[in-house]
Phi, psi and omega in degrees: 000331184206167174234141178242139180214152174261114187253129184296131178254194182296148177053037174065020176271133180270131182238127179277126184243127181252119179271128181261124181258346187223127183295340180274002180301122188297339184291340180243028184291339179289343177267359185290133171053065181256039178294172188302332182285350181272093184260340188277152175288145178251116173054038179073019179248164167227164183245126174256144182231141182091153180294328179294321176290317177302321176300320177293319177302324185292352170301334174233065189303331182293347181274343186282129182262325180200156175229139180233123182231143171289165182299324182287338180256002187297312185296318181290324176295316180299320182294321180293317179294320180295319181294328179272356185057038182277132183259003176301147175296141178250115182254154175218159181200165176291167177299324179296317179293318181299316181292321179293328181288307192271336184081009180229161168277101187281063186289341176278345163085356183218135171225149175212146173252145181213161177288131183294316196310313182291348177252358186295152168295140184251164177289141182303329183293336185265358181287117180232080183292151181297331179226164181299119181291145180245337181218132174230135174260126182253127178246116181253119175058038176277111187248356179276126185300314180298322182292323177300313182294317178299322181298320180285324175297317178296316180303318179296319183293329182258020174054042178289140181286327181193157175249121176266119178260131171292163186301336183266359181296151180292156183290117179289349177265009172291148187308310183290326175301311178300319181297315182294328177284357188049040176086352184290340173293350174262352185250325179273132181298126177257131175247140181237114179289150170254322179243118187243131007264018185302321181292328174296314180299315178297324179294319175299317181297320184291318186246357178076032179284146162276130177266125180241114183261137174262123183201160179271319187282141170046051184233167177243156177302144185300328180292346183282345181256153175286174181270110177299149178296325173223135188221142173244109184266126185251127170242149193241181182317142181304328179257317186269344183074195183287140184292158176298330179296318185281322176302324183293330185261001181290150171281328179215140170241118188236160174230154177262119183295135179224166182297150176301143175090351177262126184300304183188173175263153170302147186297326179288322176298313180301317179297319183293318180293317180297320179290324176298326181276326192238345179302136177262004181290158181281133182224155177241000000 
C-alpha cells in the first residue's frame, strides 16, 4: 500500500516520508472527503490547508497528528517540519490519489491535522490575558466562512487582544476559515460566548470596555466619537446587522459614512475601518 523512506531534509535533518498509493489507506482517513459541506470536526481534530496555516499550527507542534503534501510541495513542507522538530508523520501521494482521497483539487498542496482542544475558543470568563486587554473584536451571528477567516486576519493586523464570537458564529477552525485567515485564527485568542448577549455584558464589566456597535440605523459617524481607552467593537450578521439587543446595550452606535446609492460595506471591511479608527493595539 505504501513505501517509506528516510529523505534528507534541511541541515542534514532526516524526515521520514511515507508515500500513499491508495486513497483508502486508513493512515490518511482523517483527510478523506473534506469538501466544503464537511463542516464538523472529526474525532477532536481539525484540518489546516496551505503551508502558511501549517506554519501557524507548528506553534504547537505537539498537537499535529499528520501532514499530507503533494509532490511539488514535499520539499518545502519537509523543511518546515524539520525546522520545527515536528515528529508527525509526513505523507505524500500523486495528485490523482490526493483528489480521490480528499474530494478536492489540492492545488495548494498541503494539508495537516491537529488536535482541536489547544486551539479552541474559550469561554470569556476563563480568559486570563497576561496584560489588561485594550481591544476586542466582537462577531455576532457571522455565518459566512470567508468572513470569519477575514475577521481573524484583520484582528491580527490591528493587534486585537481577542475575538469574541456569539454562539451562532461559524467555526474559525474550519479548513476554509483557517486558510482565509492565513493562519491567524490560530494566533488570535478566540472567545466563544454561551449566553448572548450576557457574556458580552460580563466582559465589559470585567475589563471596562466601551461597547461600540457598527450599524446603519440610529447611528452617528464613527469620527464623531472619541477613542475609548478600552474598546469592544461589534460587527453583525451579513444581512441583518447587529441585533437590537446588542445595539441597546452599546455605549456608542456608529456608522462608516459611504457614498449615496451604496447599500453597505462588507462586514470584514467595516471591521477593518472601525479597528483602524478605534483599536488600541500596538501597530508599526
